[in-house]
C-alpha positions in Angstrom: -20.1 51.5 21.4 -20.2 48.2 19.9 -17.4 48.0 17.5 -18.7 44.9 16.8 -21.8 46.2 14.8 -19.4 48.0 11.9 -17.4 45.2 11.6 -18.0 45.6 7.7 -17.5 49.2 6.8 -15.8 48.8 3.5 -19.1 48.0 1.2 -18.7 46.5 -1.7 -15.0 49.4 -2.4 -15.1 51.7 -4.8 -14.4 49.2 -7.8 -17.7 47.9 -6.5 -19.9 50.6 -6.7 -18.5 51.1 -10.3 -19.7 47.8 -11.2 -22.7 48.2 -9.8 -23.2 51.5 -11.7 -22.7 50.3 -14.9 -24.9 47.9 -14.7 -27.8 50.3 -13.7 -26.5 52.1 -16.2 -26.7 49.4 -19.1 -30.5 49.2 -18.5 -31.6 51.6 -21.3 -35.0 51.8 -19.8 -36.6 53.8 -17.5 -36.4 51.7 -14.7 -32.2 52.0 -15.6 -32.7 55.5 -15.0 -34.3 55.3 -11.3 -31.8 53.2 -10.6 -28.5 54.9 -11.8 -30.0 58.2 -9.8 -31.3 56.2 -6.7 -27.3 54.3 -6.4 -25.6 57.8 -7.2 -27.7 58.7 -4.0 -27.0 55.7 -1.9 -23.6 56.4 -2.7 -22.6 60.0 -3.1 -24.5 61.0 -0.5 -23.9 58.5 1.9 -27.9 58.1 2.4 -29.7 55.6 4.4 -32.1 54.0 2.1 -34.7 55.1 4.4 -33.5 58.4 3.9 -33.9 58.1 0.1 -37.1 56.0 0.2 -38.8 59.3 2.1 -37.7 61.6 -0.4 -40.6 63.4 -2.9 -40.0 65.4 -5.6 -40.6 68.6 -3.7 -37.1 68.0 -1.4 -35.3 68.0 -5.1 -34.4 71.5 -6.4 -31.8 71.0 -9.0 -31.4 74.7 -10.0 -30.2 75.3 -6.3 -28.1 71.8 -6.7 -29.3 70.0 -3.7 -31.7 67.5 -2.1 -33.5 68.0 1.3 -33.5 65.2 3.5 -34.9 64.0 7.3 -32.1 62.4 8.4 -32.2 60.0 11.0 -32.7 61.1 14.2 -33.5 64.8 13.2 -36.8 66.6 13.0 -35.7 69.2 10.6 -35.0 68.4 6.5 -31.3 69.1 6.1 -30.1 70.5 3.1 -27.3 68.4 0.4 -25.4 69.8 -2.3 -25.9 67.7 -4.9 -22.0 67.3 -7.0 -22.6 67.1 -10.6 -23.0 63.3 -11.5 -25.7 63.1 -9.2 -27.6 66.1 -10.4 -27.6 64.9 -14.1 -28.7 61.7 -13.1 -31.4 62.5 -10.8 -31.9 65.4 -13.8 -32.3 62.1 -16.1 -34.5 60.6 -14.0 -36.8 63.7 -13.2 -36.9 64.1 -17.0 -38.1 60.2 -17.2 -40.3 60.0 -14.0 -42.2 63.3 -15.4 -43.5 66.5 -13.2 -46.2 64.7 -11.2 -45.8 65.7 -6.9 -45.2 62.4 -5.1 -42.5 60.0 -3.9 -39.2 60.8 -5.6 -38.5 56.9 -6.3 -41.6 55.0 -7.2 -42.4 51.7 -8.1 -42.3 50.8 -11.7 -44.1 47.1 -11.9 -47.4 46.6 -13.2 -48.4 45.5 -9.8 -47.5 48.4 -7.6 -46.4 51.3 -10.2 -46.5 54.7 -9.4 -45.9 53.9 -5.3 -43.4 54.6 -3.2 -40.4 52.4 -3.6 -40.1 51.0 0.1 -36.9 50.0 1.8 -37.0 46.6 1.0 -37.6 47.1 -2.6 -34.2 49.5 -2.7 -32.8 46.6 -1.4 -33.6 43.9 -3.8 -32.6 46.8 -6.9 -29.0 46.9 -5.1 -28.7 43.2 -4.3 -29.9 42.7 -7.9 -27.0 44.9 -9.4 -24.9 43.1 -7.5 -25.3 39.8 -8.0 -25.0 41.4 -12.1 -21.5 43.0 -11.1 -20.3 39.5 -9.6 -20.2 40.9 -6.0 -21.9 41.2 -2.8 -24.2 43.8 -2.6 -26.3 46.2 0.3 -27.8 49.9 0.4 -26.1 50.2 3.4 -22.7 48.8 1.8 -23.0 51.4 -0.7 -23.0 54.1 2.4 -20.0 52.3 4.0 -18.2 52.6 0.8 -19.0 56.1 0.7 -17.9 56.9 4.0 -14.4 54.8 3.6 -14.0 56.6 0.5 -14.5 59.8 2.0 -12.2 59.2 4.8 -9.5 58.1 1.9 -9.5 61.7 0.1 -9.7 63.8 3.2 -6.4 62.1 4.6 -8.7 60.7 7.0 -10.1 63.6 8.3 -12.6 62.0 10.9 -14.2 65.3 11.1 -15.5 66.9 8.2 -16.4 63.1 7.2 -18.8 63.1 10.5 -20.1 65.6 9.1 -20.8 64.1 5.9 -22.1 60.9 7.0 -23.9 62.4 10.0 -22.9 60.1 12.5 -23.7 61.5 16.1 -20.9 60.1 17.5 -17.4 60.5 15.9 -15.9 57.3 17.5 -18.0 55.3 14.9 -16.0 56.9 12.2 -12.9 56.1 14.1 -13.6 52.4 13.4 -14.3 52.9 9.7 -11.3 54.9 9.4 -9.2 52.0 11.6 -10.7 49.4 9.2 -9.3 51.5 6.2 -6.1 52.0 7.5 -6.0 48.5 9.1 -3.8 50.1 12.5 -4.2 46.9 14.4 -2.6 45.0 11.7 0.0 47.5 11.0 1.5 47.7 15.1 1.6 44.1 15.0 3.9 43.8 12.2 6.0 46.7 14.1 5.5 43.6 17.2 6.2 40.8 15.5 9.3 42.7 13.6 10.4 43.8 16.9 11.7 40.6 18.0 12.3 38.7 14.5 15.6 37.1 14.6 15.7 37.6 18.3 15.8 33.6 20.4 14.3 32.3 23.4 
């Protein structure tokens, strides 16, 4: 495994995600409603942007409190339980979106109105919200933030968080956990303290 691919494992952090959601929610129009639901799904379920834009209306079961997603490297849909705030954001978006079958998240600009959002569009949306919040943000950073938060909330339960993140290799989660707890830094401090006061 190439650990360097996961150097940025924290994302914007808890406060950064809150700021991004606040900026999305500050817009009291259809785009704002869509963007809140999008950011909520990306973060709260730790989704990849391709998983989010691949959703259709038929994949959402608000009565059952779930969405059904085809994950990376998987051929079958998986059931994801919706936390209450996420379900509420989705419900608001569905009311604004309307009952027409098709893509869950659609373009609202004049030129592409009604078309499925692309991964690039999602990147632009999150990046723009991040700039408004004064932070650097990208969709995968929301996933990073969610995984780090999950490790914090479960006291480093890597196996449980693996179910949440759907990483095939648990060692990937250990990289997140090491970055979260700064294990190398803790050991370095112990080593440095051990020779403190000693002379050559």
